[in-house]
KOLKEZA-466007 format. One record per residue: z, y, x of N, C-alpha, C in turn; residue in one letter. Coordinates in steps of 0.05 Angstrom, whole numbers, plus 5000, padded with zeros to 4 digits. Each point is the difference from the previous one (the first is absolute). Example, Ala and Ser with C-alpha at 12.3 -4.5 7.8 and 13.67 -1.06 7.14 Angstrom:
residues 2
515648865264500050244982500050245018A/498650214993500150245016501450224985S/
***
This chain:
residues 75
874018998662499349804985501150024974M/502650135001501550034972498650214987L/499050185015498450224982497549914981E/498949825011497649844985500849874977L/502649905000501249834980500950214976R/501150235010501550174978497850164987V/498150115015498250214985498649894976T/498849724997499149954977501850024975P/502649925006501950044978500350274992V/500250215020500250274996497550084983I/497549935009497850074985499749864971L/501149804997500449874972501850164983G/501950115013502050124984498750284989L/498750135020498850264994498150004983V/498149785000498349994978501049894975L/502149865000501249904973501350284986A/501450145021501450274989497750194985L/497950025015497850174991498649924975A/499649724996499349914977501949994973M/502450015008502450014982499950284989W/499650165019500150304995497550074981F/497649915004497950044990499849924969A/501349734998500549904976501950204979A/502150075015501950164985498950264992M/498250125018498850254993497849964977Q/498749765002497849964977501549974976L/502349884999501149914974501050304990S/501250175017501150254986497150184992A/498049965013497550124987499349904975L/500249724997499249874974501850104976V/502549995006501950104982500150314995F/498450165015499650294996502550135010H/501649925020502050135010499150195024R/497449925011499050165024497350094995M/499250225010496750094999498749845023T/497549984999498349915018500450145028P/500150255002500650175024502649905012W/502049974985502549955019500149705006S/498449854989499849705009498650005024L/497850135002498550025024501450115021G/501250234995501350135024502549825007H/501749894983502249855007499449755016S/497749844991499449765011498750095029F/498350215006499050075024502150065022S/502450154989502350065015501149775013V/500349794978501449735008498449855020C/497350004994498249855020500150155029V/500150265002500150135025502749935014L/502050004984502749965014500149725013L/498949814983500049725007498049975024L/497850125001497949965026501850155022L/501250194993501450145027502349865011A/501249844981501849865013499449745015G/498049874994498749775012497650025014C/499050285008497550065012499549875029W/502449975017499449865026500449704997K/501549894980500049744999497849894985R/498350134983498249904981497949835013L/498950075026497949865013500749715009P/502650025009501349755010500549824980V/500850104976500949844978497449894987A/498250135000497349904986498649815022I/500150045026499149795015501649744999S/502550045000501849754999499849824976A/499150154978499549904974497549864997T/497950135012497049924997499649775021V/500650025020499349775025500849754989K/502249904992500649754990498149894982P/499150204977498249944980497449945011I/499050165017497349975012499949755016L/502349915015499949785019500349734981Q/500750024978500349764985502649865006G/500549754984502449885007500249865029P/502450035013500049895024500949725001S/498949875019500449684997501549955026R/
***
């Protein structure tokens, strides 16, 4: 039961890290410190590493996050 409570937090942290990394890479691209090829390469490597780290926990985290939303407020 503890696993279901921890995994949405882990999923949120992973998604926040991926979005932060994407924003950092995009700002580097805008300020011409990075070429589009290196932007795509570094972002894809980061996403692959993040997915590899949470691959087994991802379905559990998604179901634990989506089920309460679909069920609505508990009474």
